[in-house]
C-alpha positions as CSV (number, residue, x, y, z in Angstrom):
1,X,0.0,-0.2,-0.1
2,X,3.0,2.2,0.9
3,X,4.9,1.8,-2.4
4,X,1.0,2.8,-4.5
5,X,1.2,5.4,-2.2
6,X,4.9,6.7,-3.6
7,X,4.1,5.8,-7.1
8,X,0.8,8.1,-7.3
9,X,2.7,10.9,-5.7
10,X,5.6,10.3,-8.0
11,X,3.0,10.7,-11.0
12,X,1.5,13.2,-9.1
13,X,4.6,15.5,-8.9
14,X,6.7,14.1,-11.5
15,X,5.3,17.5,-13.8
16,X,6.1,19.7,-11.4
17,X,9.5,20.9,-12.5
18,X,9.0,21.2,-16.4
19,X,6.4,23.4,-15.3
20,X,8.9,25.3,-13.5
21,X,11.2,25.6,-16.1
22,X,8.8,26.6,-18.1
23,X,7.1,29.4,-16.4
24,X,10.8,30.4,-15.1
25,X,11.9,30.9,-19.1
26,X,8.9,33.1,-19.6
27,X,9.4,35.5,-17.2
28,X,10.2,38.7,-18.1
29,X,12.4,40.0,-15.3
30,X,15.7,38.8,-15.8
31,X,17.1,37.1,-19.1
32,X,15.6,33.4,-18.9
33,X,19.4,31.9,-19.0
34,X,19.9,33.3,-16.1
35,X,16.8,32.6,-14.0
36,X,16.8,29.0,-14.8
37,X,20.3,29.3,-13.5
38,X,19.5,30.5,-10.3
39,X,16.3,28.0,-9.8
40,X,18.3,25.1,-10.5
41,X,21.1,26.0,-7.9
42,X,18.3,26.9,-5.2
43,X,16.9,23.6,-6.0
44,X,20.3,22.1,-5.2
45,X,20.5,24.1,-2.7
46,X,17.7,23.1,-1.2
47,X,18.4,19.4,-1.6
48,X,21.5,19.1,0.4
49,X,20.6,21.5,2.9
50,X,16.9,20.2,3.7
51,X,18.7,17.1,5.5
52,X,20.7,18.2,7.3
53,X,18.9,21.7,8.4
54,X,16.3,19.2,9.6
55,X,18.5,17.0,11.5
56,X,19.9,20.0,13.0
57,X,16.9,21.3,14.8
58,X,15.7,18.0,15.7
59,X,18.4,17.5,18.0
60,X,17.5,20.8,20.0
61,X,13.4,19.6,19.2
62,X,12.5,16.3,18.4
63,X,12.1,15.3,14.9
64,X,8.3,15.9,15.2
65,X,9.5,19.7,16.7
66,X,11.1,20.0,13.0
67,X,8.9,18.8,11.0
68,X,6.2,20.8,12.8
69,X,8.5,24.6,12.5
70,X,9.2,23.6,9.1
71,X,5.2,23.4,8.4
72,X,5.0,26.9,10.6
73,X,7.7,28.3,8.3
74,X,6.1,27.2,4.9
75,X,2.1,28.6,6.2
76,X,4.5,31.9,7.3
77,X,5.5,32.0,3.6
78,X,2.4,30.8,2.0
79,X,0.4,33.6,3.8
80,X,3.2,35.9,3.2
81,X,2.5,35.7,-0.7
82,X,-0.9,36.2,-0.5
83,X,-0.9,39.0,1.0
84,X,2.0,40.4,-1.0
85,X,-0.4,40.3,-3.9
């Protein structure tokens, strides 16, 4: 059942990166080659630093506390985006 759930999540998220590259390539704020490079750099930075940051935070709190803090920060970022519109 868990494998089926991972498969469905993979199918659902597999189009996210191509859509992001398309959106970044079509924006007009900066040249598309620089924008795609910046987006890729931020993505790799998140992939490399995310697990280490979660482990560092979970040493002080707990693993569930670290995930709760990340969920809270994501909610703040989403609400800031809504307020900025």
